[in-house]
C-alpha positions as CSV (number, residue, x, y, z in Angstrom):
1,M,150.6,-127.5,-37.7
2,G,147.2,-128.8,-38.9
3,S,144.1,-129.4,-37.6
4,H,141.4,-131.8,-37.5
5,E,138.8,-129.2,-36.7
6,S,138.8,-125.6,-35.7
7,A,140.0,-126.0,-32.1
8,E,142.2,-129.2,-32.4
9,Q,145.8,-129.5,-33.2
10,T,147.6,-132.3,-34.9
11,Q,151.2,-133.2,-35.6
12,Y,153.3,-136.2,-36.3
13,Y,156.8,-137.0,-35.4
14,D,159.2,-139.6,-36.7
15,I,162.2,-140.3,-34.6
16,H,164.7,-141.4,-36.9
17,G,162.6,-144.4,-38.1
18,L,162.7,-146.2,-34.8
19,A,159.5,-145.0,-33.6
20,S,156.5,-142.5,-34.5
21,V,154.5,-140.3,-32.1
22,E,151.5,-138.1,-33.0
23,L,150.1,-135.2,-30.7
24,R,146.2,-134.4,-30.7
25,G,143.7,-132.4,-29.0
26,P,142.3,-129.1,-28.4
27,N,144.9,-128.0,-25.6
28,R,146.9,-125.8,-28.1
29,Q,149.2,-124.6,-25.2
30,L,150.1,-127.9,-24.2
31,V,150.6,-129.2,-27.6
32,Q,152.8,-126.1,-28.6
33,V,155.0,-126.6,-25.7
34,L,155.6,-130.4,-26.7
35,D,156.0,-129.7,-29.9
36,R,158.7,-127.3,-29.4
37,T,160.8,-130.4,-27.7
38,L,159.9,-132.7,-30.3
39,S,160.4,-130.3,-33.4
40,P,163.3,-131.9,-34.5
41,F,161.3,-134.8,-35.6
42,R,158.4,-133.2,-37.3
43,A,157.3,-135.3,-40.5
44,D,154.3,-136.1,-42.4
45,G,152.5,-139.3,-41.2
46,R,149.6,-141.1,-39.8
47,G,149.1,-144.1,-37.6
48,A,151.7,-143.6,-34.9
49,D,153.0,-145.8,-32.3
50,F,152.4,-143.6,-29.6
51,T,149.8,-141.2,-29.6
52,L,148.9,-138.5,-27.2
53,E,145.3,-137.1,-26.7
54,L,145.7,-134.1,-25.1
55,G,142.5,-132.5,-23.5
56,S,140.2,-135.4,-23.8
57,F,138.9,-138.6,-22.9
58,P,138.7,-141.6,-25.3
59,S,135.0,-140.6,-25.8
60,P,132.6,-138.0,-24.8
61,D,130.8,-140.7,-22.7
62,W,133.7,-142.6,-21.5
63,T,133.7,-143.5,-17.5
64,P,136.5,-145.3,-15.4
65,R,135.9,-148.9,-15.8
66,G,138.1,-152.0,-14.3
67,S,139.6,-153.7,-11.6
68,T,142.1,-152.1,-9.1
69,V,145.6,-152.2,-9.5
70,G,147.3,-150.5,-6.7
71,D,145.7,-147.6,-5.1
72,R,145.5,-145.4,-8.5
73,M,144.8,-147.7,-11.2
74,L,142.2,-149.4,-12.7
75,Y,142.9,-151.8,-15.5
76,D,139.9,-153.3,-18.0
77,P,141.2,-156.4,-20.0
78,L,138.2,-155.8,-22.4
79,S,139.5,-152.4,-23.6
80,K,143.0,-152.6,-22.5
81,Q,143.1,-149.4,-21.0
82,T,144.5,-148.5,-17.7
83,T,143.3,-145.5,-15.7
84,V,145.3,-143.5,-13.9
85,F,144.1,-141.2,-11.2
86,R,145.7,-138.0,-9.7
87,T,145.3,-139.1,-6.1
88,L,144.6,-142.3,-4.2
89,M,140.9,-143.7,-5.0
90,G,138.5,-143.6,-2.2
91,N,134.9,-144.8,-2.6
92,L,134.1,-142.5,-5.2
93,I,135.6,-142.7,-8.7
94,R,135.1,-139.6,-10.7
95,R,136.0,-138.6,-14.4
96,G,137.2,-135.3,-12.9
97,D,139.9,-137.4,-10.9
98,V,141.4,-138.8,-14.0
99,Q,144.9,-138.2,-15.0
100,Y,145.8,-140.6,-17.9
101,V,143.8,-143.4,-19.7
102,I,146.4,-145.4,-21.2
103,T,144.9,-147.6,-24.1
104,G,147.7,-150.8,-24.8
105,Q,150.6,-151.9,-23.3
106,P,153.6,-149.3,-23.4
107,R,156.1,-152.1,-21.6
108,V,155.7,-155.3,-23.6
109,G,155.0,-155.9,-27.4
110,T,154.6,-153.9,-30.2
111,D,151.1,-152.8,-30.6
112,P,150.4,-148.7,-30.8
113,V,149.6,-147.3,-27.6
114,T,147.3,-144.2,-27.1
115,V,147.4,-142.0,-24.1
116,N,144.3,-139.8,-23.1
117,V,145.5,-136.7,-20.9
118,P,142.0,-135.0,-20.2
119,D,141.8,-131.1,-19.4
120,N,140.4,-131.5,-15.8
121,S,142.5,-128.4,-14.6
122,K,139.9,-125.3,-14.7
123,M,139.0,-123.6,-11.4
124,V,139.6,-126.7,-9.4
125,G,143.2,-126.8,-11.1
126,R,143.7,-123.3,-10.1
127,L,142.7,-123.5,-6.6
128,R,144.8,-126.9,-5.9
129,R,147.9,-125.5,-7.4
130,A,146.9,-122.0,-5.3
131,A,147.0,-124.2,-2.2
132,I,150.4,-125.8,-3.1
133,E,151.9,-122.2,-3.7
134,A,150.2,-121.3,-0.5
135,L,152.0,-123.8,1.7
136,D,155.2,-122.9,-0.1
137,M,154.5,-119.3,1.7
138,E,154.4,-117.5,-2.1
139,G,151.7,-115.2,-1.4
140,R,152.1,-113.6,-4.6
141,R,152.2,-116.5,-6.7
142,T,148.9,-117.9,-5.0
143,L,147.3,-114.6,-6.3
144,L,149.0,-115.5,-10.1
145,A,147.4,-118.8,-9.5
146,L,143.9,-117.7,-8.6
147,S,143.5,-115.2,-11.2
148,G,144.8,-117.3,-14.1
149,D,147.7,-114.8,-14.9
150,P,149.4,-115.7,-18.3
151,I,153.0,-115.9,-16.8
152,F,151.7,-118.3,-14.2
153,T,149.9,-120.2,-16.6
154,A,152.7,-120.7,-19.2
155,E,154.9,-121.8,-16.5
156,R,152.3,-124.5,-15.4
157,T,151.9,-125.6,-19.1
158,E,155.8,-125.9,-19.1
159,Q,155.7,-128.2,-16.1
160,D,152.5,-130.0,-17.3
161,A,154.2,-130.9,-20.5
162,E,157.6,-131.8,-18.8
163,G,155.3,-134.3,-17.0
164,V,154.0,-135.9,-20.0
165,L,157.3,-136.4,-21.7
166,Q,158.9,-137.7,-18.0
167,T,155.9,-139.8,-17.1
168,L,154.7,-141.3,-20.5
169,L,156.7,-140.9,-23.9
170,E,160.0,-141.4,-22.7
171,P,159.0,-144.4,-20.7
172,F,157.5,-145.6,-23.6
173,L,160.8,-145.3,-25.7
174,Y,162.7,-146.7,-23.2
175,Y,160.6,-150.0,-23.5
176,R,160.2,-149.7,-27.3
177,L,163.6,-148.9,-28.5
178,V,165.1,-152.4,-27.9
179,N,162.5,-154.0,-30.6
180,R,164.9,-151.7,-33.0
181,D,168.1,-153.1,-31.3
182,C,168.6,-149.5,-29.8
183,S,168.6,-147.9,-26.3
184,F,168.5,-144.6,-24.7
185,V,171.5,-144.0,-22.5
186,H,171.8,-141.4,-19.9
187,G,174.3,-139.2,-20.9
188,A,175.8,-136.4,-23.2
189,A,176.7,-137.2,-26.9
190,L,178.7,-135.1,-28.9
191,S,180.6,-135.4,-32.1
192,S,183.7,-133.8,-33.9
193,D,185.5,-134.7,-37.1
194,G,182.9,-137.6,-37.5
195,S,184.0,-139.2,-34.4
196,G,181.2,-139.5,-31.6
197,V,181.8,-138.8,-27.9
198,L,179.4,-140.0,-25.2
199,I,179.5,-138.6,-21.5
200,V,178.1,-140.7,-18.9
201,G,178.0,-140.6,-15.1
202,L,175.6,-140.4,-12.3
203,A,173.0,-137.4,-12.2
204,S,174.6,-134.0,-11.2
205,V,178.1,-135.1,-12.0
206,G,178.4,-132.3,-14.8
207,K,177.2,-134.0,-18.0
208,T,175.2,-130.9,-19.1
209,S,177.9,-128.3,-18.4
210,L,180.6,-130.4,-20.3
211,A,178.0,-130.5,-23.4
212,L,177.6,-126.4,-23.5
213,T,181.2,-126.3,-23.1
214,L,181.9,-128.9,-26.4
215,V,179.5,-127.4,-28.4
216,R,181.0,-124.0,-27.6
217,E,184.5,-125.3,-28.8
218,G,183.0,-126.4,-32.2
219,Y,181.5,-130.0,-31.1
220,L,178.2,-131.1,-33.0
221,Y,175.2,-131.9,-30.3
222,Y,173.2,-135.2,-30.3
223,G,171.7,-134.7,-26.8
224,D,172.8,-134.1,-23.3
225,D,170.3,-136.2,-21.2
226,L,168.8,-139.5,-23.3
227,P,170.8,-139.9,-26.4
228,I,169.7,-143.0,-28.5
229,L,172.6,-145.8,-29.1
230,S,172.4,-148.6,-31.6
231,R,173.8,-152.1,-30.9
232,S,176.2,-151.2,-33.9
233,G,177.6,-148.3,-32.0
234,E,175.8,-145.5,-33.6
235,L,175.0,-142.5,-31.8
236,I,171.5,-141.1,-32.7
237,S,170.4,-137.8,-31.6
238,N,167.4,-136.6,-29.2
239,P,168.2,-133.0,-28.7
240,K,165.6,-131.9,-26.3
241,P,165.9,-128.9,-25.0
242,I,168.1,-128.2,-22.1
243,K,167.2,-127.4,-18.4
244,L,169.4,-124.6,-17.3
245,R,170.8,-124.4,-13.4
246,P,172.7,-122.1,-11.6
247,Q,176.4,-123.5,-12.3
248,H,175.7,-123.0,-16.2
249,I,175.0,-119.3,-15.9
250,E,178.5,-119.0,-13.6
251,L,180.2,-121.1,-16.2
252,F,178.5,-119.1,-19.3
253,P,177.4,-115.7,-18.3
254,E,176.1,-115.3,-22.0
255,L,172.9,-117.3,-20.8
256,A,171.5,-114.7,-18.9
257,S,170.6,-113.2,-22.4
258,S,168.8,-116.2,-23.6
259,I,166.7,-116.6,-20.6
260,T,165.5,-112.8,-20.8
261,R,165.4,-112.8,-24.9
262,G,161.9,-111.5,-25.8
263,M,160.7,-110.6,-22.3
264,N,158.8,-107.2,-22.1
265,R,159.8,-104.6,-19.0
266,R,157.4,-106.1,-16.7
267,E,158.5,-109.8,-17.6
268,R,161.9,-108.6,-16.6
269,V,161.0,-106.9,-13.3
270,L,159.4,-109.9,-12.3
271,L,162.4,-112.2,-13.5
272,A,164.3,-110.0,-11.4
273,R,162.5,-110.3,-8.0
274,E,162.0,-114.0,-8.4
275,V,165.8,-114.3,-8.9
276,R,166.3,-112.1,-5.7
277,N,163.8,-113.8,-3.8
278,H,163.8,-117.6,-4.6
279,G,167.2,-118.1,-6.3
280,L,167.7,-122.1,-7.1
281,K,164.1,-122.5,-6.5
282,F,163.4,-120.2,-9.1
283,M,166.1,-121.5,-11.8
284,K,164.0,-124.7,-11.3
285,R,160.8,-122.9,-12.8
286,L,162.5,-121.8,-16.1
287,P,161.4,-123.4,-19.0
288,R,163.7,-125.3,-21.1
289,L,166.0,-123.6,-23.9
290,S,166.8,-125.2,-27.2
291,L,170.5,-125.2,-28.0
292,E,169.6,-122.7,-30.8
293,D,168.3,-120.3,-28.5
294,I,171.4,-120.6,-25.8
295,F,174.1,-120.6,-28.5
296,E,173.8,-118.8,-32.0
297,G,175.1,-120.9,-34.6
298,A,175.5,-124.1,-32.4
299,R,174.8,-127.3,-34.7
300,I,172.8,-130.5,-34.0
301,G,173.8,-133.8,-35.5
302,R,171.6,-137.0,-36.4
303,R,174.0,-139.7,-36.3
304,T,177.4,-140.6,-35.8
305,P,179.7,-143.6,-35.2
306,L,180.6,-143.8,-31.3
307,R,184.1,-143.5,-31.0
308,T,184.9,-142.7,-27.1
309,V,183.2,-143.0,-23.9
310,I,184.1,-140.9,-21.0
311,F,182.5,-142.2,-17.8
312,L,182.7,-139.5,-14.8
313,R,182.6,-140.1,-11.2
314,R,183.2,-138.2,-8.1
315,V,185.9,-139.6,-5.7
316,A,187.1,-138.5,-2.3
317,E,190.3,-137.4,-3.6
318,K,192.3,-133.9,-4.0
319,E,193.1,-134.2,-7.7
320,F,191.6,-135.5,-11.1
321,F,192.9,-139.0,-12.2
322,V,192.2,-141.2,-15.3
323,D,191.9,-145.1,-14.4
324,E,190.7,-148.2,-16.8
325,L,187.1,-149.1,-16.8
326,D,186.4,-152.4,-18.9
327,V,183.3,-153.0,-21.1
328,G,181.5,-155.4,-18.8
329,E,182.0,-152.4,-16.0
330,L,180.6,-149.5,-18.1
331,V,177.6,-151.7,-19.5
332,R,176.9,-152.8,-15.9
333,D,176.6,-149.1,-14.8
334,V,175.0,-147.3,-17.6
335,A,172.4,-150.4,-17.5
336,A,171.8,-149.9,-14.1
337,D,171.4,-146.1,-14.6
338,L,169.1,-146.7,-16.9
339,F,167.0,-148.9,-14.5
340,F,167.1,-146.2,-11.8
341,Q,166.4,-143.4,-14.5
342,F,162.8,-145.5,-15.4
343,P,161.4,-148.5,-13.3
344,C,163.1,-147.0,-10.3
345,A,162.6,-143.4,-10.8
346,P,159.8,-142.2,-8.4
347,W,159.5,-138.7,-10.1
348,R,158.5,-140.4,-13.4
349,K,155.3,-141.9,-11.9
350,T,155.8,-144.8,-14.1
351,M,153.8,-147.4,-12.0
352,Y,151.3,-147.8,-14.6
353,C,153.7,-149.2,-17.1
354,F,153.5,-152.6,-14.7
355,C,149.5,-152.3,-14.3
356,P,148.4,-154.6,-17.5
357,S,150.8,-157.5,-16.6
358,I,150.2,-157.2,-12.8
359,A,146.2,-157.2,-13.6
360,V,146.3,-160.3,-16.0
361,G,148.9,-162.3,-13.6
362,N,151.8,-162.1,-15.9
363,D,155.4,-162.2,-14.3
364,F,156.3,-158.5,-14.2
365,M,159.8,-158.9,-13.1
366,A,160.5,-161.3,-15.4
367,E,159.5,-159.2,-18.1
368,E,161.6,-156.6,-16.7
369,A,164.4,-159.0,-16.5
370,L,164.3,-159.9,-19.9
371,H,164.1,-156.1,-21.2
372,H,167.4,-155.3,-19.0
373,K,169.0,-158.3,-20.8
374,R,168.3,-156.9,-24.2
375,V,169.6,-153.5,-23.0
376,T,172.5,-154.9,-21.7
377,E,173.3,-156.8,-25.3
378,I,172.8,-153.8,-27.2
379,L,175.3,-151.7,-24.8
380,T,177.6,-154.2,-25.0
381,G,177.7,-154.4,-28.8
382,A,177.8,-150.5,-29.0
383,F,180.7,-150.5,-26.4
384,S,182.5,-153.3,-27.8
385,S,185.2,-151.1,-29.9
386,V,185.5,-148.0,-28.7
387,R,187.9,-146.0,-26.3
388,I,186.9,-146.0,-23.0
389,V,188.0,-143.1,-20.2
390,R,187.1,-143.3,-16.6
391,L,187.7,-139.6,-15.9
392,N,187.6,-139.4,-11.6
393,A,187.1,-135.9,-10.4
394,P,187.5,-134.8,-6.5
395,M,184.3,-133.9,-4.4
396,E,185.3,-130.2,-4.7
397,Y,187.0,-128.5,-7.5
398,A,187.3,-125.1,-9.2
399,T,185.0,-123.9,-11.8
400,G,185.9,-125.1,-15.2
401,D,188.5,-127.6,-13.9
402,L,186.1,-130.5,-15.0
403,E,185.7,-129.0,-18.5
404,K,189.7,-128.7,-19.2
405,N,190.3,-132.3,-17.9
406,V,187.8,-133.9,-20.1
407,I,189.0,-131.8,-23.2
408,K,192.7,-132.8,-22.1
409,A,191.3,-136.4,-21.8
410,L,189.8,-136.2,-25.3
411,S,192.9,-134.8,-27.1
């Protein structure tokens, strides 16, 4: 990883020629965690479509300016900057309350976008985070937060990085990929013998478990969350690190060694205590793991023609069964799922995407309808000549049954 200055990190990424990203800034820890997610796309280059300036404001003397849009944003039409605050704006507007400064329009157009993510954490951040932990009644973690313990700091850096990806970069790509006749799909993508398989369905239906099962069976991996699909029907990899859940450890007991790999004795003791005391809540705090960290020798693909789509859904029945799903129904459901994943997902906090259009009086709903139409057209083209299988799973089933039925449907 190169540097502009002794304290500044910089790295460039090319996402299959569809979009480019650059990370810059003095926040070394945050840059490193984000780089781990984007590492498959590392490249040499300058002048990215999307630039993240981590740990700085647009300039040393920058101050918030513009008029209010909503209760947490300002928009300045002269600089084309959206300022997003961490909390509701009061009578005082302070630099220390700024969460993001976004220069450019992430949602409409093709112009580059730069996002400044200032580092305002310091002691104020520690106190705020300690208060959150105290409300959670976790006294030991409160002390770690106040003391700046490395384990707690690393965990918070992971969470900050995930927030940057989910709130800033992924929404940008969601809106910009259509300019290249491509779209995200919310699903798991794999291939075998040159034939791509896409597994889609609503959240928590079992896509990641299925992806891991198929990887263990020898399939190439393209992503378990937001792979990319072209209008021509090509699956394009986006192999972001995987978030493990308790059911994954149950299905694949060998994953436990992946979690503890590289830990010293003190860290293993703390891990055992966290698992014992907090269980599922602790699993949510674990960092994402790359596929190579989970399965040694696992292979990641880049591009492959899509041949089969498996649509998963839960039904109030006692047995698994397969029925037909036409292209129109599949497109409608996949496009709607994307809409719920991005504009309608409160955990992504993407209100800022609409800020420039609202501030200048554009019909942002018409813009959104146009984008949805383009996504629908891309998906229609991609799904027009593939095999579509809808697998209906009972609300309750034994561990491994879903995986067995999917493998049977693929045979």
